[in-house]
C-alpha positions in Angstrom: -29.4 2.2 -11.4 -31.8 -0.7 -10.9 -32.5 -2.6 -7.7 -30.1 -5.4 -8.5 -27.2 -3.0 -8.9 -28.0 -1.2 -5.7 -28.0 -4.6 -3.9 -24.7 -5.5 -5.6 -23.0 -2.2 -4.6 -24.1 -2.9 -1.0 -22.4 -6.3 -1.2 -19.1 -4.6 -2.2 -19.4 -2.0 0.5 -20.2 -4.7 3.0 -17.1 -6.6 2.1 -15.1 -3.4 2.6 -16.6 -2.9 6.0 -16.2 -6.5 7.2 -12.6 -6.9 6.1 -11.4 -3.2 6.6 -9.1 -3.8 9.6 -7.8 -7.1 8.2 -7.1 -5.6 4.8 -5.3 -2.6 6.2 -3.2 -4.8 8.5 -2.1 -6.9 5.5 -1.4 -3.8 3.5 0.8 -2.5 6.4 2.8 -5.8 6.4 3.5 -5.5 2.6 4.0 -1.8 2.7 6.7 -2.0 5.3 8.5 -4.6 3.2 8.7 -2.3 0.1 12.0 -2.0 -1.6 13.1 -1.7 -5.2 14.1 -5.3 -5.5 10.9 -6.7 -4.2 8.8 -4.3 -6.3 10.6 -5.6 -9.4 10.0 -9.2 -8.3 6.3 -8.5 -7.6 5.9 -7.1 -11.1 7.4 -10.3 -12.6 5.0 -12.6 -10.7 1.9 -10.4 -11.2 2.4 -11.0 -15.0 1.5 -14.7 -14.5 -2.1 -13.7 -13.8 -2.4 -11.1 -16.6 -4.9 -11.8 -19.4 -1.9 -11.4 -21.8 -0.5 -14.6 -20.2 -3.7 -16.5 -19.5 -5.4 -16.2 -22.9 -2.3 -17.4 -24.9 -2.0 -20.2 -22.3 -5.5 -21.3 -23.1 -4.6 -21.3 -26.8 -1.5 -23.3 -26.0 -3.7 -25.8 -24.1 -5.7 -26.2 -27.3 -2.5 -27.1 -29.2 -1.6 -29.6 -26.5 -4.9 -31.3 -27.1 -3.8 -32.4 -30.5 -1.0 -34.5 -29.0 -2.2 -37.7 -27.3 0.4 -37.6 -24.6 -0.4 -34.1 -23.6 -4.2 -34.0 -24.2 -5.0 -34.2 -20.5 -2.7 -31.2 -19.8 -4.2 -29.2 -22.6 -7.8 -30.0 -21.7 -7.2 -29.2 -18.0 -5.7 -25.8 -18.9 -8.7 -24.9 -21.1 -11.4 -26.1 -18.7 -9.8 -24.5 -15.6 -9.3 -21.1 -17.4 -12.8 -21.1 -18.8 -14.4 -22.0 -15.4 -12.3 -19.5 -13.4 -13.0 -16.7 -15.9 -16.7 -17.3 -15.9 -16.9 -17.4 -12.1 -14.7 -14.4 -11.4 -15.4 -12.0 -14.3 -18.9 -13.0 -15.4 -20.6 -13.9 -12.1 -18.8 -12.6 -8.9 -17.2 -9.3 -10.0 -20.5 -7.9 -11.4 -22.3 -9.2 -8.3 -20.1 -7.5 -5.7 -18.9 -4.4 -7.7 -16.1 -3.8 -5.2 -14.1 -0.7 -6.0 -10.3 -0.9 -6.1 -8.4 0.0 -2.9 -6.5 2.9 -4.6 -9.9 4.5 -5.1 -11.6 3.7 -1.8 -8.5 4.3 0.4 -7.5 7.7 -1.1 -8.0 9.3 2.3 -5.6 6.8 4.0 -2.2 8.6 3.7 -0.1 5.6 4.7 -1.7 3.3 2.2 -1.4 5.9 -0.6 2.3 6.3 0.1 2.7 2.5 -0.3 0.7 2.6 -3.5 3.0 5.2 -4.9 6.0 3.3 -3.7 4.9 0.2 -5.5 4.6 2.0 -8.8 1.0 3.1 -8.9 -0.2 0.3 -11.2 -3.9 0.2 -12.0 -6.7 -1.9 -13.5 -9.9 -1.0 -15.3 -12.4 -3.2 -13.6 -13.7 -4.2 -10.2 -11.6 -5.6 -7.4 -13.4 -8.7 -5.9 -12.2 -11.3 -6.4 -8.7 -10.9 -7.8 -8.7 -12.0 -11.4 -4.9 -12.4 -11.5 -5.0 -14.7 -8.4 -7.9 -16.7 -9.9 -5.9 -17.1 -13.1 -2.7 -18.1 -11.3 -4.4 -20.7 -9.2 -6.7 -22.2 -11.8 -3.6 -22.9 -14.0 -1.4 -23.9 -11.0 -4.0 -26.2 -9.5 -4.8 -28.1 -12.7 -1.2 -28.4 -13.7 -0.2 -29.5 -10.1 -2.7 -32.3 -10.2 -1.7 -33.4 -13.7 2.0 -33.5 -13.0 1.5 -35.0 -9.5 -0.6 -37.8 -11.0 2.3 -38.5 -13.4 4.8 -38.4 -10.5 6.7 -35.4 -11.7 8.4 -33.3 -9.1 8.0 -30.2 -11.1 4.4 -30.2 -9.9 5.5 -28.1 -6.8 6.7 -25.2 -9.0 3.1 -24.3 -10.0 1.6 -23.5 -6.5 4.8 -21.6 -5.6 4.3 -19.3 -8.6 0.6 -18.9 -7.9 1.3 -18.0 -4.2 3.8 -15.4 -5.3 1.4 -14.0 -7.9 -1.2 -13.8 -5.1 1.1 -11.9 -2.8 2.2 -9.6 -5.6 -1.3 -8.2 -6.1 -1.4 -7.0 -2.4 2.2 -5.9 -2.5 1.5 -3.7 -5.5 -1.5 -2.3 -3.6 -4.0 -3.0 -6.4 -6.0 -5.6 -4.5 -7.2 -6.1 -0.9 -6.0 -9.3 0.9 -9.7 -10.4 1.0 -9.7 -10.1 -2.9 -6.8 -12.4 -3.4 -8.1 -14.9 -0.8 -11.3 -15.1 -2.8 -9.3 -15.5 -6.0 -7.4 -18.3 -4.4 -10.6 -20.1 -3.5 -12.1 -19.6 -7.0 -8.9 -20.5 -8.8 -8.3 -23.7 -6.7 -11.9 -24.8 -7.3 -11.7 -24.0 -11.1 -8.4 -25.9 -11.3 -9.8 -29.0 -9.5 -13.0 -29.0 -11.6 -11.0 -28.3 -14.7 -8.8 -31.3 -14.1 -11.8 -33.6 -13.4 -13.5 -32.5 -16.6 -10.3 -33.0 -18.6 -10.0 -36.6 -17.3 -13.7 -37.1 -18.2 -13.2 -35.6 -21.7 -10.1 -37.7 -22.3 -11.9 -40.9 -21.3 -14.8 -40.1 -23.6 -12.4 -39.3 -26.5 -10.6 -42.6 -25.9 -13.9 -44.5 -26.4 -14.6 -42.7 -29.7 -12.2 -44.2 -32.3 -12.1 -41.3 -34.8 -11.5 -38.8 -32.0 -8.9 -41.0 -30.3 -7.0 -41.2 -33.5 -6.5 -37.5 -33.6 -2.8 -37.2 -32.7 -0.2 -35.1 -34.6 2.7 -36.8 -32.8 3.7 -38.9 -35.9 4.3 -35.6 -37.8 7.2 -35.0 -35.4 8.6 -38.6 -35.3 11.9 -37.4 -36.8 12.3 -34.8 -34.1 14.6 -35.6 -31.2 12.3 -36.4 -28.1 14.5 -34.2 -26.0 13.5 -31.2 -28.0 9.8 -31.3 -26.9 10.4 -30.2 -23.3 12.7 -27.4 -24.5 10.1 -26.3 -27.0 7.3 -26.3 -24.4 9.5 -24.2 -22.0 10.3 -21.8 -24.9 6.7 -21.3 -25.7 5.7 -20.6 -22.1 8.6 -18.2 -21.7 7.5 -16.5 -24.9 4.0 -16.2 -23.6 5.3 -14.8 -20.3 7.4 -12.1 -22.2 4.3 -11.2 -24.1 2.7 -10.4 -20.8 5.6 -9.0 -18.8 7.4 -6.7 -21.3 4.4 -4.3 -21.9 3.8 -4.3 -18.1 7.2 -2.8 -17.5 6.0 0.6 -18.5 2.6 0.5 -16.8 1.6 2.7 -13.9 3.3 5.8 -12.5 2.0 9.3 -11.9 1.7 10.0 -15.6 -0.4 6.9 -16.4 -3.6 7.5 -18.4 -6.3 7.4 -15.6 -10.0 7.4 -15.8 -11.6 10.8 -16.1 -14.3 10.1 -13.6 -14.5 12.5 -10.6 -17.2 11.9 -8.0 -17.1 10.3 -4.6 -13.5 9.7 -5.5 -11.1 10.6 -8.3 -10.9 7.4 -10.2 -7.4 6.1 -10.6 -8.4 3.1 -12.7 -6.7 2.6 -16.1 -8.6 4.5 -18.8 -9.5 2.5 -21.9 -7.5 4.4 -24.5 -7.8 3.8 -28.2 -10.3 1.0 -27.6 -13.2 0.8 -30.0 -15.3 -1.0 -27.4 -14.9 2.0 -25.0 -14.8 5.2 -27.1 -14.4 8.6 -25.4 -17.5 10.2 -23.9 -17.6 14.0 -24.5 -14.0 13.8 -25.3 -13.0 12.1 -22.1 -11.7 8.5 -21.6 -12.9 6.3 -18.8 -12.2 2.9 -17.2 -14.6 0.0 -18.0 -16.7 0.7 -14.8 -17.4 4.4 -15.4 -17.7 4.1 -19.1 -20.5 1.6 -18.7 -22.2 3.8 -16.1 -21.9 7.0 -18.1 -22.9 5.3 -21.4 -25.9 3.6 -19.9 -24.6 0.1 -20.6 -25.7 -2.3 -17.9 -23.4 -4.7 -16.1 
């Protein structure tokens, strides 16, 4: 492991040390709230930050760009998602390399009981910052500003969903509170910057005649205008189902976990039947340990 990686590991461990008492205190709050109903609700909201929701939403944003009236919304979605993903997954997570709480806190009996009670969900990458929280807030912030600027009261729905997604990650015990707070900061920044870039892009497009003329709205002129909002809601619900339905069967004691055993028994999700992460010596590992054992650098 090179010098940079050693420094990065130290960053993750330093965050663990600095926020240890705070993170355990927040885990305790959510742990004592646990019940079947709240666990089911948490699993619903956590799906709003899943890549199976976010990636299709980016594609949906691209579609919106072809309609002049919704171009700003589509561009804001795309820019905010790209910015948030780059900051969280490409820059910060590989920099800090913070291990998930269900791995580092295996010796804390009370936490582990809460983890089991929440369904024992798992991820396959590092913990800091929370990617789900970043995703929820990058979308929520950009859409809040878009709708707020257009004086639409539905704007307040987006931060509510994002806050619930943020809380669900701690409730399900797959993220430290400090992880989701960092995700909140990154996501909010990405959403604001994404909106600003979307406005800039739309202003530039408006000044270029052949680009400004790109508008597929006339193709739907015979469609009742009231159908559009219903169609948009249906698409978003469909995208959500694409994320939520597979998640209903995730986790549990029989989930396929990483085969790594070292300073802890890794409970990350193993990459199964994934050509990018083939078995090593017949064993399947999470993204983190597959890269370590295969010699692939972060």
